Structure formats: structure tokens, C-alpha cells
VMD Tcl script that draws the C-alpha trace (Angstrom):
set ca {
  {0.00 0.00 0.00}
  {1.05 3.57 -0.65}
  {-0.50 6.81 0.59}
  {-0.62 7.86 -3.05}
  {-3.08 5.04 -3.84}
  {-5.93 7.01 -2.23}
  {-7.95 9.95 -3.50}
  {-9.73 11.32 -0.45}
  {-8.96 12.03 3.21}
  {-11.92 12.01 5.57}
  {-10.99 14.00 8.66}
  {-12.06 14.01 12.19}
  {-11.47 17.65 13.17}
  {-11.57 18.02 16.94}
  {-8.70 16.02 18.36}
  {-7.00 15.60 14.98}
  {-6.82 19.06 13.42}
  {-7.88 21.10 16.43}
  {-6.73 20.69 20.03}
  {-10.02 19.32 21.39}
  {-8.61 18.37 24.76}
  {-6.85 21.68 25.32}
  {-9.97 23.53 24.21}
  {-12.20 21.62 26.63}
  {-9.83 22.17 29.55}
  {-9.55 25.88 28.80}
  {-13.35 26.21 28.55}
  {-13.70 24.50 31.96}
  {-11.48 27.03 33.72}
  {-14.34 29.34 34.83}
  {-15.84 26.59 37.03}
  {-12.50 25.05 38.00}
  {-11.24 28.43 39.24}
  {-13.94 28.42 41.92}
  {-12.39 25.52 43.80}
  {-9.04 24.79 45.39}
  {-9.38 21.10 44.53}
  {-6.82 19.98 41.96}
  {-7.91 17.59 39.23}
  {-5.59 15.79 36.83}
  {-5.95 16.37 33.12}
  {-6.74 12.69 32.60}
  {-9.45 12.69 35.28}
  {-11.23 15.71 33.81}
  {-11.08 14.45 30.24}
  {-12.13 10.89 31.12}
  {-15.25 12.09 32.93}
  {-16.05 14.59 30.19}
  {-15.82 11.97 27.44}
  {-18.00 9.56 29.39}
  {-20.72 12.19 29.87}
  {-20.44 13.47 26.30}
  {-20.75 9.98 24.81}
  {-23.75 9.15 27.01}
  {-25.51 12.37 25.98}
  {-24.77 11.79 22.30}
  {-26.44 8.39 22.46}
  {-29.37 9.82 24.41}
  {-29.97 12.82 22.12}
  {-28.37 12.08 18.72}
  {-30.21 14.98 17.08}
  {-29.09 17.63 19.62}
  {-26.74 20.30 18.28}
  {-23.24 19.84 19.63}
  {-23.11 23.31 21.19}
  {-26.36 22.56 23.05}
  {-25.05 19.12 24.00}
  {-21.95 20.66 25.58}
  {-24.12 23.13 27.48}
  {-26.23 20.20 28.72}
  {-23.21 18.18 29.86}
  {-21.54 21.15 31.61}
  {-23.61 21.19 34.85}
  {-23.57 17.38 35.03}
  {-19.79 17.47 34.85}
  {-19.66 20.08 37.61}
  {-21.78 17.83 39.83}
  {-19.54 14.81 39.13}
  {-16.55 16.89 40.18}
  {-18.25 18.08 43.36}
  {-18.36 21.69 42.17}
  {-21.07 24.29 42.63}
  {-23.66 24.29 39.81}
  {-22.69 26.69 37.00}
  {-25.04 29.42 35.86}
  {-27.04 28.96 32.66}
  {-24.84 31.62 31.06}
  {-21.66 29.77 32.06}
  {-22.98 26.55 30.52}
  {-23.94 28.35 27.32}
  {-20.47 29.88 27.12}
  {-18.97 26.41 27.48}
  {-21.20 25.14 24.66}
  {-20.24 28.04 22.41}
  {-16.52 27.67 23.04}
  {-15.90 25.22 20.18}
  {-15.05 27.91 17.63}
  {-12.30 29.27 19.89}
  {-10.41 25.99 20.32}
  {-6.92 26.24 18.76}
  {-5.63 24.28 15.79}
  {-2.49 22.22 16.29}
  {0.59 24.10 15.01}
  {1.14 21.75 12.06}
  {-2.47 21.54 10.89}
  {-2.97 24.39 8.42}
  {0.27 23.91 6.51}
  {-0.25 20.15 6.38}
  {-3.80 20.52 5.04}
  {-2.61 22.81 2.28}
  {0.10 20.33 1.31}
  {-2.24 17.33 1.43}
  {-4.88 19.14 -0.65}
  {-2.52 18.98 -3.65}
  {-3.09 15.23 -3.83}
  {-6.40 14.50 -2.04}
  {-9.95 15.67 -1.76}
  {-10.39 16.88 1.83}
  {-13.64 15.96 3.59}
  {-14.78 16.75 7.14}
  {-16.80 14.19 9.11}
  {-17.27 15.87 12.47}
  {-19.37 15.40 15.58}
  {-20.04 19.12 15.91}
  {-22.74 21.31 14.37}
  {-22.41 23.42 11.24}
  {-22.16 26.78 13.03}
  {-19.45 25.56 15.41}
  {-17.36 24.15 12.58}
  {-17.78 27.33 10.54}
  {-16.34 29.34 13.44}
  {-13.38 26.97 13.68}
  {-12.78 27.06 9.94}
  {-12.85 30.84 9.85}
  {-10.74 31.00 13.01}
  {-7.84 28.72 13.86}
  {-8.10 26.72 10.60}
  {-7.49 29.99 8.73}
  {-10.14 29.38 6.09}
  {-8.55 26.24 4.63}
  {-11.04 25.05 1.99}
  {-12.58 21.61 2.37}
  {-14.24 19.83 -0.55}
  {-17.12 18.63 1.64}
  {-18.21 19.25 5.23}
  {-20.45 16.72 6.96}
  {-21.46 17.19 10.59}
  {-23.54 15.31 13.13}
  {-26.20 17.95 12.54}
  {-26.41 16.94 8.85}
  {-26.54 13.21 9.57}
  {-28.63 13.09 12.74}
  {-26.25 10.90 14.70}
  {-22.84 11.07 16.32}
  {-19.76 8.99 15.67}
  {-19.02 6.16 16.35}
  {-22.44 5.39 14.87}
  {-21.80 3.55 11.60}
  {-24.45 5.65 9.89}
  {-22.07 8.59 9.87}
  {-19.45 6.68 7.89}
  {-22.00 5.12 5.54}
  {-23.49 8.59 4.91}
  {-20.01 9.95 4.10}
  {-19.17 7.08 1.72}
  {-22.41 7.55 -0.20}
  {-21.87 11.33 -0.40}
  {-18.29 11.21 -1.69}
  {-19.09 8.55 -4.29}
  {-22.08 10.54 -5.46}
  {-20.29 13.92 -5.56}
  {-16.73 12.97 -6.53}
  {-16.92 9.43 -7.89}
  {-14.59 8.30 -5.08}
  {-15.03 4.66 -4.13}
  {-14.80 3.41 -0.51}
  {-11.43 1.76 -1.19}
  {-10.05 5.18 -2.22}
  {-10.89 6.82 1.15}
  {-8.58 7.16 4.14}
  {-10.15 8.00 7.50}
  {-7.62 10.36 9.08}
  {-8.12 10.80 12.80}
  {-6.79 10.66 16.34}
  {-9.64 8.86 18.11}
  {-9.75 5.10 17.98}
  {-13.20 5.07 19.59}
  {-14.87 7.66 17.36}
  {-13.13 6.95 14.05}
  {-10.76 4.06 13.52}
  {-12.84 1.28 15.05}
  {-16.11 2.15 13.25}
  {-14.32 3.04 10.00}
  {-12.79 -0.42 9.87}
  {-16.22 -1.97 10.41}
  {-17.49 -0.36 7.20}
  {-14.33 -1.23 5.26}
  {-12.40 2.06 5.35}
  {-8.64 2.08 5.80}
  {-7.24 4.65 8.19}
  {-4.36 6.89 9.20}
  {-3.89 7.30 12.93}
  {-2.70 10.78 13.87}
  {-1.56 9.82 17.36}
  {-1.30 13.26 18.93}
  {1.22 13.16 21.81}
  {-0.49 13.00 25.20}
  {-4.00 12.49 23.79}
  {-6.43 10.92 26.27}
  {-9.93 11.00 24.78}
  {-10.87 8.31 22.32}
  {-7.92 6.03 23.02}
  {-8.53 2.29 23.30}
  {-6.42 -0.80 23.76}
  {-5.38 -2.71 20.63}
  {-5.43 0.28 18.24}
  {-6.46 -0.23 14.62}
  {-4.69 1.65 11.82}
  {-2.98 1.25 8.46}
  {-0.55 4.14 8.93}
  {0.45 6.00 12.09}
  {1.99 9.45 12.46}
  {2.49 11.72 15.46}
  {1.24 14.79 13.59}
  {-0.55 15.63 10.36}
  {2.62 17.39 9.28}
  {4.47 14.07 9.46}
  {1.84 12.52 7.22}
  {2.30 15.30 4.65}
  {6.07 14.76 4.82}
  {5.60 11.02 4.18}
  {3.33 11.67 1.20}
  {5.82 14.07 -0.32}
}
mol new
graphics top color blue
foreach p $ca { graphics top sphere $p radius 0.5 }
foreach p [lrange $ca 0 end-1] q [lrange $ca 1 end] { graphics top cylinder $p $q radius 0.2 }
display resetview
């Protein structure tokens, strides 16, 4: 196999292109600053992912910004913190567009776009992604953007990947065997992608906690997207 054998990269965004974990931790600071209790990064992120995943299964049609706002007070309770105000929870839900891109992301996307179609398959809503794309992603053009809002379910639901495969074959004539799922999360992306027959590139961001599983599945592995672009070139 060669990276050049494929025509399309299907990206997870938050965790792969954008620092999802750093963004979440930064957005939690207003409630964390009200306590002297110290929580580890891993503890905070593990609880957050558990609550987020549960809510996504419970309300698959809820906008991601609203879902974050819903999870916020539940997370505070799990941590033994005072309940946040409605405004604080809304601010947490609206924080997605402010989360920073990884330093290598924009340059790597521009380099990869010379060889591949670039498609987004994200668990956020359209408005949140638009803010990210106009912000830390610096307006990098994607050939197609598919969100949980468009599909009506959240990854790792297989419907999201099936929806994407049908869309890219219809719009670009790209067959499933020409797609590479390019992502950090084993739970959200690599495991379900393999179940529908998609090969994958694991961008194993150093220190990443959310979405990691034992016995990782991947066809290629790189520490950053920049390393993947280097390998292609």
C-alpha cells in the first residue's frame, strides 16, 4: 500500500486538526477556578468523554453546542463543584469555535490538498465548525463538510461513515477503497471506519487521552498531520 493510492482524506477535526482536549480544559477554567481542589488532566477528560458519549447516544439529534451546554452542569456535579449558571454553561457550549488548531495543521492541510480531496466528518454542528474554519483553521477550503447535525447521529455510529461514503461517491466518484479516515480517536473513528471497510491513518497526537482504546487499529500511524504530509511528499 502507498499513501498515493488514495484519492480522499476524511478528517475528524476536533482532536486531529484542532486541540479538542486543550480547548475543553480551557473552557472549563471558569468553574474550576472556583475551587481549590486539583484535578488531573486525565481525570477531567475521562469524565467529560463519558458524559459526552452518554448524551450523544441519548440525544443524537441535539446540536453539539447545546449538547456541551447540557453536559456542563452534570460534569460540575460529578466533580463536586457548585452548579454553574445557565450563562456559564452556554459559554462552554459556544466555546468550540475558539479551540486552537495544532501548530502543524494548516500547513499540512494545504500540502495534502494537492493530492487528495479533503472531507470533514465531524461530531459538531455546522455553526461551530464554521467558526473553527474561519478561526484557527485559517479558512482552509474543504471539498465537503459533513457534521452530526447533517446526519442526525454522532460517531461512532456507523451511519455517519455510511453517509459519508455515499456522499463522496455521489459527488466525486470516489469509491470506498479510495478513502482514508484520518483521525486521532480510535473510539470515534478508527474502530467504526474499519467496520465499514475504510482504511485509516492514525494521527496519534502526543499526550491524547480522549478516544484512546487498547489494541489500536490503523494502516498508517503518524504523530502529527505534518508528518503525514512529509511522508506523502
